C-alpha positions in Angstrom: 19.2 26.4 2.0 20.0 22.9 0.7 17.3 20.8 -0.7 17.1 17.0 -1.0 17.0 15.4 -4.4 13.5 14.3 -5.3 14.7 10.7 -5.9 16.1 10.5 -2.4 12.9 11.5 -0.9 10.8 9.1 -3.0 12.9 6.1 -2.3 13.3 6.5 1.4 11.8 3.5 3.2 10.9 1.8 -0.1 12.2 -1.2 -1.9 13.0 -1.8 -5.5 10.5 -3.8 -7.6 10.9 -5.0 -11.1 8.2 -6.9 -12.9 9.4 -8.5 -16.2 7.4 -8.0 -19.4 5.4 -10.9 -20.6 4.7 -12.1 -24.1 1.4 -11.7 -25.9 -1.2 -9.0 -25.6 -1.1 -8.9 -21.8 -1.7 -5.7 -19.9 1.5 -3.6 -19.7 0.9 -3.0 -16.0 0.2 -4.9 -12.8 -2.4 -3.7 -10.3 -1.4 -4.3 -6.7 -3.8 -3.4 -3.9 -2.8 -3.2 -0.3 -5.1 -1.9 2.5 -7.4 -0.1 0.1 -4.6 1.7 -1.8 -3.9 0.7 -5.4 -0.5 0.6 -7.1 -0.3 0.4 -10.9 3.1 -1.0 -11.6 4.5 -0.9 -15.2 6.1 -4.1 -16.5 9.7 -3.8 -17.6 10.6 -0.8 -15.4 12.1 -0.6 -12.0 10.0 1.2 -9.4 10.3 2.0 -5.7 7.4 0.8 -3.6 6.6 0.3 0.1 7.7 -3.1 1.4 4.1 -4.2 1.8 3.5 -3.8 -1.9 6.6 -6.0 -2.6 5.3 -8.6 -0.1 1.9 -8.7 -1.8 3.4 -9.1 -5.3 5.5 -12.0 -4.0 2.5 -13.6 -2.3 0.4 -13.3 -5.5 3.2 -14.8 -7.6 3.4 -17.8 -5.3 -0.4 -18.3 -5.5 -0.3 -17.9 -9.3 2.4 -20.6 -9.6 0.6 -22.9 -7.2 -2.6 -22.6 -9.1 -1.1 -23.5 -12.4 0.8 -26.5 -10.9 -2.5 -27.7 -9.5 -4.3 -27.3 -12.9 -1.4 -29.1 -14.7 -1.6 -32.0 -12.2 -5.4 -32.3 -12.6 -5.1 -32.3 -16.4 -2.5 -35.1 -16.2 -4.6 -37.1 -13.8 -7.6 -36.9 -16.2 -5.5 -38.1 -19.1 -4.1 -41.1 -17.2 
């Protein structure tokens, strides 16, 4: 009886996610929660996750970038 490789079973229906490492003493992992399920993703490693986890990571990154642009604009406006 032939068996499937473990990696083939784990990656089926999933997408590849890579979160780059950051400088400093930041947490080496990123916690992503979707529908009450938590995913602890290590930075600097490629992992296979469900598409909704990838979508949440991308959404959070956009929100993070928007927040810091807004803070930067407000600081510049205060200095002017």
